[in-house]
Z-matrix of the N, CA and C atoms (Angstrom, degrees):
N
C 1 1.467
C 2 1.531 1 110.29
N 3 1.313 2 115.39 1 155.04
C 4 1.458 3 119.96 2 -175.20
C 5 1.528 4 111.82 3 -77.28
N 6 1.322 5 115.18 4 150.70
C 7 1.466 6 121.26 5 171.23
C 8 1.527 7 106.53 6 -93.05
N 9 1.327 8 115.96 7 85.77
C 10 1.454 9 120.71 8 -172.81
C 11 1.519 10 112.84 9 -65.34
N 12 1.332 11 117.03 10 -35.08
C 13 1.466 12 119.38 11 -178.66
C 14 1.524 13 110.71 12 -64.32
N 15 1.333 14 116.70 13 -38.67
C 16 1.465 15 120.19 14 178.98
C 17 1.525 16 111.39 15 -59.55
N 18 1.328 17 116.71 16 -29.76
C 19 1.467 18 120.31 17 -178.38
C 20 1.523 19 112.01 18 -67.37
N 21 1.335 20 116.75 19 -26.80
C 22 1.468 21 120.03 20 179.19
C 23 1.522 22 110.90 21 -56.85
N 24 1.321 23 116.68 22 -39.88
C 25 1.462 24 122.15 23 -173.40
C 26 1.527 25 112.82 24 -77.51
N 27 1.330 26 116.28 25 -7.86
C 28 1.463 27 121.65 26 175.71
C 29 1.519 28 111.83 27 -100.82
N 30 1.333 29 116.13 28 -8.51
C 31 1.458 30 121.47 29 -175.70
C 32 1.523 31 109.77 30 -98.57
N 33 1.317 32 117.24 31 113.22
C 34 1.464 33 121.93 32 -174.28
C 35 1.527 34 112.55 33 -59.47
N 36 1.332 35 117.20 34 -38.91
C 37 1.454 36 120.31 35 -178.51
C 38 1.525 37 111.30 36 -67.66
N 39 1.328 38 117.05 37 -40.95
C 40 1.469 39 120.36 38 178.21
C 41 1.520 40 110.65 39 -64.93
N 42 1.332 41 116.54 40 -43.11
C 43 1.463 42 121.01 41 178.85
C 44 1.527 43 110.08 42 -61.53
N 45 1.327 44 116.29 43 -42.62
C 46 1.475 45 120.09 44 -179.85
C 47 1.520 46 111.21 45 -63.23
N 48 1.326 47 116.65 46 -44.24
C 49 1.464 48 120.08 47 -178.78
C 50 1.531 49 111.47 48 -63.64
N 51 1.323 50 116.35 49 -44.57
C 52 1.464 51 119.89 50 178.58
C 53 1.527 52 110.52 51 -61.79
N 54 1.316 53 115.55 52 -44.61
C 55 1.458 54 120.98 53 -177.33
C 56 1.522 55 112.67 54 -63.99
N 57 1.324 56 116.83 55 -38.69
C 58 1.464 57 119.90 56 -173.42
C 59 1.522 58 113.39 57 -95.36
N 60 1.323 59 118.52 58 -32.61
C 61 1.456 60 121.10 59 -172.93
C 62 1.530 61 114.59 60 -94.31
N 63 1.341 62 117.00 61 -26.50
C 64 1.465 63 118.35 62 -174.12
C 65 1.536 64 113.32 63 -62.37
N 66 1.337 65 119.65 64 -42.39
C 67 1.476 66 118.24 65 177.59
C 68 1.531 67 112.48 66 -58.51
N 69 1.334 68 116.99 67 -41.19
C 70 1.471 69 120.51 68 179.28
C 71 1.525 70 110.56 69 -63.47
N 72 1.322 71 116.97 70 -48.95
C 73 1.464 72 121.12 71 -175.31
C 74 1.524 73 112.09 72 -68.79
N 75 1.333 74 116.71 73 -38.38
C 76 1.467 75 119.34 74 178.60
C 77 1.528 76 111.38 75 -69.96
N 78 1.320 77 117.24 76 -38.53
C 79 1.476 78 119.24 77 177.48
C 80 1.524 79 109.78 78 -67.28
N 81 1.311 80 117.97 79 -39.11
C 82 1.463 81 121.51 80 176.32
C 83 1.528 82 110.44 81 -60.09
N 84 1.328 83 116.49 82 -43.26
C 85 1.467 84 120.95 83 177.97
C 86 1.527 85 110.49 84 -61.29
N 87 1.327 86 117.13 85 -42.89
C 88 1.468 87 121.04 86 178.60
C 89 1.522 88 111.41 87 -60.71
N 90 1.325 89 115.97 88 -46.42
C 91 1.461 90 120.29 89 -177.50
C 92 1.522 91 111.87 90 -64.64
N 93 1.324 92 116.64 91 -31.91
C 94 1.462 93 120.73 92 -179.64
C 95 1.529 94 112.08 93 -66.61
N 96 1.334 95 117.08 94 -25.72
C 97 1.471 96 119.44 95 -176.01
C 98 1.531 97 111.61 96 -120.69
N 99 1.322 98 117.43 97 23.85
C 100 1.462 99 121.18 98 -178.12
C 101 1.522 100 111.22 99 -93.45
N 102 1.330 101 114.85 100 143.64
C 103 1.465 102 122.37 101 170.95
C 104 1.517 103 107.79 102 -135.62
N 105 1.312 104 116.01 103 128.62
C 106 1.454 105 119.79 104 -179.14
C 107 1.514 106 112.91 105 61.95
N 108 1.331 107 115.56 106 29.25
C 109 1.459 108 119.91 107 178.10
C 110 1.518 109 114.58 108 81.91
N 111 1.340 110 117.14 109 4.65
C 112 1.459 111 120.38 110 179.92
C 113 1.518 112 110.07 111 -119.74
N 114 1.337 113 116.32 112 134.89
C 115 1.452 114 120.91 113 -179.71
C 116 1.525 115 110.27 114 -74.65
N 117 1.322 116 116.97 115 137.89
C 118 1.446 117 121.27 116 177.31
C 119 1.524 118 111.81 117 -76.65
N 120 1.330 119 116.00 118 169.24
C 121 1.461 120 120.69 119 -177.45
C 122 1.521 121 112.36 120 -63.24
N 123 1.341 122 115.99 121 -24.32
C 124 1.463 123 118.93 122 -178.55
C 125 1.518 124 113.07 123 -69.78
N 126 1.339 125 117.12 124 -5.56
C 127 1.463 126 119.56 125 178.17
C 128 1.523 127 111.22 126 -60.88
N 129 1.324 128 116.91 127 -30.77
C 130 1.459 129 119.98 128 178.98
C 131 1.517 130 112.02 129 -62.46
N 132 1.337 131 116.23 130 -39.05
C 133 1.461 132 120.77 131 178.60
C 134 1.523 133 110.90 132 -67.23
N 135 1.339 134 116.86 133 -39.75
C 136 1.463 135 120.15 134 178.39
C 137 1.528 136 111.19 135 -66.87
N 138 1.316 137 116.93 136 -41.31
C 139 1.467 138 119.82 137 177.48
C 140 1.530 139 110.54 138 -61.26
N 141 1.326 140 115.02 139 -41.37
C 142 1.460 141 119.85 140 177.97
C 143 1.532 142 110.54 141 -57.22
N 144 1.331 143 116.14 142 -42.47
C 145 1.458 144 120.61 143 178.83
C 146 1.528 145 111.38 144 -64.64
N 147 1.331 146 116.46 145 -35.90
C 148 1.466 147 120.41 146 177.20
C 149 1.535 148 110.09 147 -60.57
N 150 1.331 149 116.11 148 -46.10
C 151 1.469 150 120.14 149 -179.13
C 152 1.530 151 110.57 150 -67.18
N 153 1.330 152 116.72 151 -42.88
C 154 1.465 153 119.51 152 179.90
C 155 1.524 154 110.35 153 -63.61
N 156 1.322 155 117.35 154 -37.49
C 157 1.464 156 119.87 155 178.62
C 158 1.535 157 110.67 156 -64.91
N 159 1.338 158 117.31 157 -35.21
C 160 1.467 159 119.20 158 174.81
C 161 1.526 160 110.62 159 -63.92
N 162 1.334 161 116.75 160 -42.99
C 163 1.468 162 120.20 161 178.99
C 164 1.530 163 110.54 162 -62.32
N 165 1.338 164 116.66 163 -37.85
C 166 1.463 165 120.06 164 176.18
C 167 1.527 166 110.79 165 -64.18
N 168 1.329 167 116.10 166 -42.04
C 169 1.466 168 120.86 167 177.00
C 170 1.530 169 110.67 168 -61.65
N 171 1.320 170 115.70 169 -41.87
C 172 1.474 171 120.66 170 -174.54
C 173 1.529 172 112.71 171 -75.76
N 174 1.345 173 116.68 172 -40.56
C 175 1.463 174 119.70 173 -172.32
C 176 1.523 175 114.28 174 -113.32
N 177 1.330 176 116.82 175 -6.08
C 178 1.456 177 120.39 176 179.82
C 179 1.523 178 111.62 177 102.75
N 180 1.325 179 116.33 178 137.01
C 181 1.466 180 121.31 179 -175.77
C 182 1.519 181 111.52 180 -57.23
N 183 1.323 182 116.68 181 -41.89
C 184 1.464 183 120.23 182 -175.70
C 185 1.522 184 113.61 183 -73.51
N 186 1.332 185 117.19 184 -11.66
C 187 1.469 186 121.05 185 -179.07
C 188 1.524 187 112.59 186 -94.18
N 189 1.327 188 116.72 187 -10.79
C 190 1.470 189 121.38 188 -176.71
C 191 1.521 190 108.47 189 -111.04
N 192 1.341 191 116.05 190 120.72
C 193 1.461 192 120.04 191 -170.26
C 194 1.518 193 111.95 192 -135.99
N 195 1.325 194 115.23 193 167.84
C 196 1.462 195 120.57 194 174.02
C 197 1.530 196 109.16 195 -68.98
N 198 1.339 197 117.44 196 148.81
C 199 1.468 198 120.13 197 -178.35
C 200 1.523 199 112.00 198 -73.73
N 201 1.329 200 117.51 199 157.72
C 202 1.463 201 120.39 200 174.65
C 203 1.524 202 111.01 201 -67.32
N 204 1.323 203 117.28 202 158.12
C 205 1.466 204 121.44 203 -175.03
C 206 1.526 205 112.56 204 -65.92
N 207 1.326 206 117.28 205 -21.11
C 208 1.467 207 119.31 206 -179.61
C 209 1.530 208 112.12 207 -83.13
N 210 1.332 209 117.22 208 8.47
C 211 1.465 210 122.08 209 174.03
C 212 1.529 211 108.84 210 -124.73
N 213 1.334 212 118.46 211 70.99
C 214 1.467 213 120.41 212 -175.78
C 215 1.529 214 113.93 213 -64.50
N 216 1.337 215 116.93 214 -20.76
C 217 1.468 216 119.49 215 -179.55
C 218 1.521 217 112.26 216 -83.61
N 219 1.335 218 117.34 217 -13.13
C 220 1.456 219 121.21 218 -175.82
C 221 1.524 220 111.29 219 -84.76
N 222 1.328 221 116.15 220 151.84
C 223 1.455 222 122.27 221 176.97
C 224 1.522 223 112.54 222 -112.42
N 225 1.328 224 116.61 223 -22.21
C 226 1.457 225 119.61 224 -175.14
C 227 1.530 226 109.60 225 -159.87
N 228 1.325 227 115.10 226 152.94
C 229 1.465 228 122.63 227 176.15
C 230 1.520 229 107.92 228 -126.66
N 231 1.325 230 116.48 229 137.60
C 232 1.460 231 121.26 230 175.91
C 233 1.521 232 108.36 231 -112.92
N 234 1.310 233 116.02 232 124.28
C 235 1.457 234 120.51 233 178.92
C 236 1.528 235 109.79 234 -60.03
N 237 1.332 236 116.20 235 126.16
C 238 1.463 237 120.58 236 -178.97
C 239 1.515 238 113.83 237 96.25
N 240 1.347 239 116.68 238 -9.49
C 241 1.461 240 120.83 239 176.38
C 242 1.522 241 108.67 240 -97.56
N 243 1.316 242 116.46 241 140.74
C 244 1.464 243 120.93 242 -170.32
C 245 1.522 244 114.86 243 -59.41
N 246 1.304 245 117.38 244 -42.40
C 247 1.464 246 122.17 245 -164.05
C 248 1.525 247 110.37 246 -131.57
N 249 1.357 248 119.05 247 142.00
C 250 1.467 249 120.62 248 173.11
C 251 1.530 250 111.01 249 -57.69
N 252 1.320 251 115.72 250 160.38
C 253 1.466 252 121.05 251 -171.84
C 254 1.524 253 110.51 252 -122.29
N 255 1.322 254 115.04 253 134.91
C 256 1.454 255 122.51 254 172.10
C 257 1.526 256 108.47 255 -102.06
N 258 1.334 257 116.65 256 138.99
C 259 1.459 258 121.41 257 179.80
C 260 1.522 259 108.70 258 -111.37
N 261 1.330 260 116.26 259 122.69
C 262 1.462 261 121.56 260 179.58
C 263 1.534 262 108.72 261 -123.35
N 264 1.325 263 115.87 262 134.38
C 265 1.456 264 119.63 263 174.14
C 266 1.526 265 109.17 264 -128.01
N 267 1.313 266 114.77 265 150.42
C 268 1.468 267 120.89 266 -175.36
C 269 1.525 268 109.09 267 -144.63
N 270 1.329 269 116.80 268 130.89
C 271 1.459 270 121.30 269 174.27
C 272 1.523 271 109.37 270 -109.66
N 273 1.311 272 117.39 271 134.05
C 274 1.462 273 120.79 272 177.95
C 275 1.507 274 111.75 273 140.54
N 276 1.327 275 115.56 274 -158.31
C 277 1.463 276 121.04 275 -176.25
C 278 1.516 277 112.50 276 -116.19
N 279 1.345 278 117.85 277 -4.98
C 280 1.460 279 120.34 278 -178.98
C 281 1.515 280 110.15 279 -126.01
N 282 1.319 281 116.02 280 170.84
C 283 1.457 282 121.87 281 -178.98
C 284 1.534 283 112.53 282 -89.81
N 285 1.300 284 117.88 283 4.57
C 286 1.463 285 120.69 284 -175.72
C 287 1.523 286 111.51 285 -80.66
N 288 1.339 287 115.57 286 157.29
C 289 1.453 288 120.79 287 171.49
C 290 1.515 289 116.41 288 93.57
N 291 1.335 290 117.82 289 6.00
C 292 1.475 291 120.28 290 -178.92
C 293 1.523 292 109.35 291 -88.14
N 294 1.332 293 116.67 292 121.49
C 295 1.459 294 122.05 293 -173.97
C 296 1.530 295 111.57 294 -81.01
N 297 1.331 296 114.56 295 137.46
C 298 1.461 297 120.99 296 167.40
C 299 1.518 298 110.17 297 -92.09
N 300 1.331 299 115.78 298 -31.40
C 301 1.463 300 122.11 299 179.80
C 302 1.515 301 108.87 300 -151.28
N 303 1.344 302 116.40 301 142.78
C 304 1.459 303 121.06 302 178.32
C 305 1.517 304 111.49 303 -95.00
N 306 1.319 305 116.66 304 22.69
C 307 1.457 306 122.24 305 179.66
C 308 1.533 307 110.72 306 -56.58
N 309 1.334 308 117.07 307 132.75
C 310 1.465 309 120.66 308 -178.52
C 311 1.528 310 112.67 309 -116.67
N 312 1.308 311 117.58 310 -0.58
C 313 1.462 312 122.43 311 178.89
C 314 1.524 313 109.07 312 -100.59
N 315 1.351 314 116.98 313 132.70
C 316 1.457 315 119.82 314 -174.23
C 317 1.525 316 112.90 315 -61.66
N 318 1.330 317 117.58 316 -38.84
C 319 1.466 318 119.86 317 178.29
C 320 1.519 319 110.81 318 -62.35
N 321 1.333 320 115.64 319 -39.87
C 322 1.463 321 119.78 320 179.33
C 323 1.528 322 111.36 321 -70.56
N 324 1.336 323 115.99 322 -33.03
C 325 1.468 324 119.98 323 175.34
C 326 1.528 325 109.88 324 -60.40
N 327 1.328 326 116.61 325 -48.31
C 328 1.470 327 120.89 326 -179.92
C 329 1.527 328 111.10 327 -64.26
N 330 1.327 329 115.80 328 -40.91
C 331 1.468 330 119.61 329 179.83
C 332 1.520 331 110.35 330 -64.58
N 333 1.335 332 116.44 331 -43.45
C 334 1.464 333 120.74 332 178.64
C 335 1.526 334 110.48 333 -59.70
N 336 1.333 335 115.91 334 -44.72
C 337 1.461 336 120.61 335 -178.78
C 338 1.528 337 111.23 336 -61.69
N 339 1.326 338 116.82 337 -44.50
C 340 1.463 339 120.89 338 -177.78
C 341 1.533 340 111.81 339 -64.82
N 342 1.319 341 115.69 340 -40.51
C 343 1.462 342 119.97 341 -171.49
C 344 1.523 343 113.72 342 -94.47
N 345 1.322 344 116.80 343 -10.13
C 346 1.472 345 118.92 344 -169.57
C 347 1.520 346 113.73 345 -63.08
N 348 1.305 347 113.81 346 133.91
C 349 1.458 348 123.81 347 168.07
C 350 1.518 349 105.64 348 -152.43
N 351 1.329 350 119.14 349 134.61
C 352 1.467 351 119.92 350 -178.95
C 353 1.526 352 111.50 351 -53.48
N 354 1.327 353 116.23 352 127.27
C 355 1.461 354 120.59 353 -177.00
C 356 1.523 355 112.51 354 -119.97
N 357 1.337 356 117.04 355 0.28
C 358 1.457 357 121.29 356 -178.25
C 359 1.526 358 110.62 357 -132.91
N 360 1.320 359 115.68 358 161.69
C 361 1.452 360 120.39 359 161.27
C 362 1.520 361 107.33 360 -76.24
N 363 1.320 362 117.01 361 161.55
C 364 1.463 363 120.08 362 -178.76
C 365 1.522 364 110.82 363 -129.66
N 366 1.336 365 115.73 364 134.19
C 367 1.456 366 121.92 365 165.63
C 368 1.526 367 106.49 366 -105.01
N 369 1.318 368 115.69 367 117.97
C 370 1.459 369 121.49 368 -175.30
C 371 1.519 370 109.43 369 -116.60
N 372 1.342 371 115.89 370 126.79
C 373 1.464 372 120.98 371 177.93
C 374 1.520 373 108.34 372 -117.06
N 375 1.322 374 115.62 373 119.39
C 376 1.458 375 122.99 374 -179.64
C 377 1.522 376 107.98 375 -102.13
N 378 1.323 377 115.79 376 110.45
C 379 1.472 378 122.18 377 -176.46
C 380 1.520 379 109.26 378 -101.34
N 381 1.316 380 116.35 379 129.09
C 382 1.461 381 121.30 380 176.86
C 383 1.518 382 107.61 381 -144.62
N 384 1.339 383 116.28 382 91.93
C 385 1.458 384 120.35 383 -174.40
C 386 1.522 385 111.74 384 -60.82
N 387 1.338 386 114.22 385 130.90
C 388 1.458 387 120.64 386 -178.50
C 389 1.509 388 113.51 387 88.20
N 390 1.332 389 116.93 388 4.02
C 391 1.467 390 120.87 389 -179.79
C 392 1.527 391 109.29 390 -140.95
N 393 1.316 392 115.57 391 -175.74
C 394 1.469 393 120.86 392 179.57
C 395 1.520 394 109.98 393 -110.69
N 396 1.320 395 115.59 394 126.10
C 397 1.462 396 121.03 395 172.14
C 398 1.522 397 108.68 396 -136.74
N 399 1.331 398 118.70 397 -144.75
C 400 1.460 399 116.46 398 -166.58
C 401 1.520 400 115.76 399 -149.89
N 402 1.321 401 112.46 400 164.36
C 403 1.459 402 125.22 401 167.41
C 404 1.517 403 104.53 402 -113.44
N 405 1.332 404 117.45 403 127.55
C 406 1.458 405 119.99 404 -166.90
C 407 1.534 406 111.53 405 -139.84
N 408 1.312 407 115.89 406 141.73
C 409 1.465 408 122.76 407 175.87
C 410 1.518 409 108.81 408 -108.36
N 411 1.337 410 116.20 409 121.19
C 412 1.464 411 121.32 410 -179.04
C 413 1.533 412 108.48 411 -118.77
N 414 1.321 413 117.67 412 96.33
C 415 1.468 414 120.00 413 -179.72
C 416 1.532 415 111.90 414 -60.17
N 417 1.306 416 115.37 415 158.10
C 418 1.470 417 121.48 416 178.48
C 419 1.524 418 110.74 417 -53.89
N 420 1.319 419 117.58 418 -40.26
C 421 1.464 420 120.77 419 -177.01
C 422 1.525 421 111.54 420 -60.63
N 423 1.326 422 117.45 421 -40.53
C 424 1.465 423 120.30 422 177.97
C 425 1.525 424 110.39 423 -64.14
N 426 1.318 425 116.80 424 -43.47
C 427 1.465 426 120.19 425 178.79
C 428 1.537 427 110.83 426 -60.19
N 429 1.331 428 116.36 427 -43.68
C 430 1.462 429 120.84 428 179.00
C 431 1.519 430 111.66 429 -63.90
N 432 1.341 431 116.30 430 -40.97
C 433 1.470 432 120.69 431 179.28
C 434 1.522 433 110.63 432 -60.78
N 435 1.336 434 116.77 433 -43.90
C 436 1.467 435 120.56 434 -179.81
C 437 1.526 436 109.98 435 -67.51
N 438 1.320 437 117.45 436 -43.63
C 439 1.468 438 120.99 437 178.63
C 440 1.519 439 110.97 438 -58.61
N 441 1.326 440 117.00 439 -45.38
C 442 1.464 441 120.95 440 -178.78
C 443 1.531 442 112.02 441 -69.71
N 444 1.321 443 116.46 442 -26.57
C 445 1.466 444 120.83 443 -178.91
C 446 1.523 445 112.12 444 -77.50
N 447 1.336 446 116.99 445 -46.29
C 448 1.471 447 118.97 446 -173.70
C 449 1.529 448 112.67 447 -101.91
N 450 1.339 449 117.13 448 -12.89
C 451 1.463 450 120.03 449 178.53
C 452 1.520 451 112.39 450 87.00
N 453 1.319 452 115.21 451 157.77
C 454 1.465 453 120.71 452 -174.41
C 455 1.524 454 112.50 453 -65.66
N 456 1.326 455 117.90 454 -33.87
C 457 1.466 456 120.06 455 -177.87
C 458 1.523 457 112.05 456 -63.08
N 459 1.321 458 116.11 457 -33.46
C 460 1.465 459 120.04 458 178.33
C 461 1.523 460 112.02 459 -91.16
N 462 1.306 461 117.43 460 -22.30
C 463 1.462 462 121.57 461 -177.61
C 464 1.525 463 111.53 462 -78.27
N 465 1.333 464 116.67 463 -39.21
C 466 1.464 465 121.78 464 -176.45
C 467 1.523 466 110.38 465 -108.11
N 468 1.318 467 115.48 466 134.97
C 469 1.465 468 120.88 467 174.16
C 470 1.525 469 107.82 468 -104.18
N 471 1.327 470 115.77 469 107.66
C 472 1.464 471 120.17 470 178.32
C 473 1.527 472 109.87 471 -84.29
N 474 1.335 473 117.34 472 148.23
C 475 1.473 474 118.98 473 173.68
C 476 1.518 475 110.07 474 -66.06
N 477 1.321 476 115.84 475 153.56
C 478 1.462 477 119.89 476 -178.93
C 479 1.523 478 110.96 477 -71.81
N 480 1.330 479 115.19 478 137.85
C 481 1.462 480 120.91 479 178.06
C 482 1.533 481 109.76 480 -60.39
N 483 1.331 482 116.11 481 137.97
C 484 1.455 483 120.24 482 -179.53
C 485 1.508 484 113.77 483 94.58
N 486 1.344 485 116.30 484 -11.73
C 487 1.464 486 119.94 485 175.88
C 488 1.524 487 108.78 486 -98.30
N 489 1.308 488 115.99 487 171.54
C 490 1.462 489 120.94 488 176.81
C 491 1.529 490 108.33 489 -83.42
N 492 1.342 491 117.57 490 106.80
C 493 1.463 492 118.56 491 -175.91
C 494 1.521 493 111.49 492 -68.48
N 495 1.305 494 116.30 493 130.40
C 496 1.461 495 120.68 494 178.10
C 497 1.522 496 110.34 495 -117.92
N 498 1.308 497 115.81 496 29.67
C 499 1.450 498 120.17 497 177.71
C 500 1.513 499 112.02 498 121.88
N 501 1.307 500 114.32 499 168.13
C 502 1.459 501 122.65 500 178.97
C 503 1.523 502 107.92 501 -109.76
N 504 1.323 503 116.95 502 131.93
C 505 1.464 504 121.26 503 -174.44
C 506 1.524 505 111.73 504 -106.86
N 507 1.320 506 115.51 505 152.54
C 508 1.457 507 120.38 506 163.44
C 509 1.528 508 105.77 507 -78.15
N 510 1.320 509 117.60 508 137.54
C 511 1.464 510 119.80 509 -177.54
C 512 1.524 511 110.38 510 -67.26
N 513 1.325 512 116.01 511 153.66
C 514 1.463 513 120.83 512 177.40
C 515 1.532 514 110.09 513 -59.47
N 516 1.328 515 116.42 514 -38.94
C 517 1.468 516 120.79 515 179.05
C 518 1.519 517 110.78 516 -60.92
N 519 1.332 518 116.81 517 -47.76
C 520 1.461 519 121.03 518 -177.27
C 521 1.520 520 111.18 519 -64.68
N 522 1.338 521 117.05 520 -44.48
C 523 1.460 522 119.97 521 -178.47
C 524 1.519 523 111.63 522 -65.10
N 525 1.322 524 116.40 523 -40.71
C 526 1.468 525 119.38 524 178.96
C 527 1.529 526 110.76 525 -64.39
N 528 1.335 527 117.65 526 -39.55
C 529 1.466 528 120.69 527 176.87
C 530 1.523 529 111.13 528 -64.28
N 531 1.321 530 116.27 529 -40.89
C 532 1.466 531 120.33 530 177.05
C 533 1.527 532 110.89 531 -60.64
N 534 1.336 533 116.31 532 -44.10
C 535 1.462 534 121.07 533 -179.62
C 536 1.530 535 110.45 534 -63.28
N 537 1.338 536 117.18 535 -43.39
C 538 1.458 537 120.44 536 -179.76
C 539 1.521 538 111.49 537 -61.61
N 540 1.325 539 117.15 538 -40.80
C 541 1.470 540 120.66 539 178.30
C 542 1.528 541 110.79 540 -67.34
N 543 1.332 542 116.37 541 -37.53
C 544 1.459 543 120.18 542 177.45
C 545 1.534 544 110.84 543 -65.52
N 546 1.328 545 116.67 544 -40.51
C 547 1.464 546 120.57 545 177.20
C 548 1.522 547 111.51 546 -59.30
N 549 1.336 548 116.13 547 -40.66
C 550 1.460 549 120.60 548 179.82
C 551 1.526 550 112.11 549 -59.36
N 552 1.321 551 116.37 550 -29.51
C 553 1.460 552 121.32 551 179.57
C 554 1.525 553 112.63 552 -90.43
N 555 1.315 554 116.36 553 -1.05
C 556 1.461 555 120.30 554 -179.78
C 557 1.509 556 114.15 555 81.94
N 558 1.339 557 116.38 556 21.97
C 559 1.458 558 121.15 557 -176.22
C 560 1.525 559 111.75 558 -98.36
N 561 1.314 560 117.62 559 42.86
C 562 1.465 561 119.53 560 178.07
C 563 1.518 562 110.54 561 -145.60
N 564 1.321 563 115.57 562 151.27
C 565 1.458 564 122.89 563 177.85
C 566 1.523 565 107.31 564 -128.08
N 567 1.317 566 117.11 565 122.45
C 568 1.461 567 120.84 566 177.30
C 569 1.528 568 109.51 567 -73.27
N 570 1.327 569 115.47 568 134.83
C 571 1.465 570 120.82 569 -178.16
C 572 1.520 571 109.33 570 -127.91
N 573 1.324 572 115.60 571 129.95
C 574 1.463 573 121.18 572 174.54
C 575 1.528 574 107.42 573 -88.95
N 576 1.332 575 116.06 574 111.31
C 577 1.462 576 121.18 575 -173.61
C 578 1.526 577 110.75 576 -87.41
N 579 1.320 578 115.69 577 69.11
C 580 1.455 579 121.84 578 175.98
C 581 1.524 580 109.28 579 -96.55
N 582 1.318 581 116.95 580 137.45
C 583 1.461 582 120.87 581 178.97
C 584 1.523 583 108.99 582 -71.38
N 585 1.329 584 118.39 583 121.85
C 586 1.467 585 120.94 584 179.81
C 587 1.532 586 111.57 585 -60.02
N 588 1.319 587 115.88 586 136.69
C 589 1.468 588 120.46 587 -176.01
C 590 1.522 589 111.90 588 -57.88
N 591 1.347 590 117.20 589 -36.30
C 592 1.463 591 119.92 590 -176.50
C 593 1.532 592 113.15 591 -69.55
N 594 1.346 593 116.51 592 -9.98
C 595 1.454 594 119.64 593 179.28
C 596 1.530 595 113.22 594 -103.35
N 597 1.320 596 116.96 595 0.19
C 598 1.464 597 119.54 596 -176.34
C 599 1.526 598 111.96 597 -63.19
N 600 1.336 599 117.74 598 -32.43
C 601 1.460 600 121.49 599 -179.86
C 602 1.525 601 111.61 600 -115.62
N 603 1.321 602 115.53 601 25.44
C 604 1.467 603 119.99 602 -176.50
C 605 1.533 604 111.08 603 -71.36
N 606 1.326 605 115.96 604 137.74
C 607 1.464 606 121.66 605 174.45
C 608 1.527 607 108.72 606 -117.19
N 609 1.322 608 118.18 607 124.77
C 610 1.461 609 120.15 608 179.02
C 611 1.525 610 113.56 609 -67.07
N 612 1.330 611 116.89 610 -11.04
C 613 1.462 612 119.97 611 -179.12
C 614 1.531 613 112.86 612 -85.80
N 615 1.341 614 116.55 613 -17.46
C 616 1.463 615 120.13 614 -172.22
C 617 1.525 616 112.58 615 -57.12
N 618 1.322 617 117.42 616 -48.87
C 619 1.466 618 118.64 617 -175.52
C 620 1.528 619 111.54 618 -67.72
N 621 1.346 620 117.02 619 -30.45
C 622 1.461 621 119.69 620 178.32
C 623 1.526 622 110.16 621 -71.56
N 624 1.328 623 116.14 622 -38.94
C 625 1.467 624 120.13 623 176.24
C 626 1.527 625 109.85 624 -61.52
N 627 1.339 626 116.16 625 -42.94
C 628 1.465 627 120.31 626 179.56
C 629 1.522 628 111.44 627 -62.23
N 630 1.338 629 116.76 628 -37.85
C 631 1.464 630 120.56 629 178.63
C 632 1.527 631 110.71 630 -68.35
N 633 1.351 632 116.78 631 -38.60
C 634 1.457 633 120.10 632 176.59
C 635 1.545 634 110.38 633 -63.84
N 636 1.309 635 115.80 634 -34.23
C 637 1.456 636 120.14 635 -175.86
C 638 1.523 637 113.56 636 -75.02
N 639 1.322 638 116.91 637 -20.09
C 640 1.473 639 120.30 638 -178.71
C 641 1.515 640 111.01 639 -72.09
N 642 1.318 641 116.11 640 144.01
C 643 1.465 642 120.84 641 175.74
C 644 1.529 643 110.42 642 -76.44
């Protein structure tokens, strides 16, 4: 079967759209869920929808579907692509803080750690406003190679015992290694994360007010 995601990085039009439109769409998503100038946790879900909508645009609405229940780590499936896809986004200057699982029960944390093996391809978007970062495709094989190279203890960052677990993370070291291997294969697009001028005074209430005003 074809590696459809890899084809995106060979297509000049797709690369151009990601490079130019993603900062606008991600900033719009942030503004829609911001309070007091800070984006809420639901911004991750909106960003995920932005990426899925691009995949629908690229491969067709009917070809992009919800993942099967036996792939809890996956966010989307593309008909004709080998493996379900997980979408991860990160804002900041480091690779830390990216969740592999949002498990909050300690028994489930331990079970996840024992059984974990990458089961999806990954689309990773590193957002750093005012700087340059990337949109990156990390196939399952790359994730497995890194896991087997550095071992599970270095690959997974478990929450500290006695704290309130808010999920299990991929370590910053592991994610950075995955990104570097993906770059070597040409599976990354550099993005300048500049805030679009037309969004500097954007109000998320405007469109709702306009809808209220319509007869």
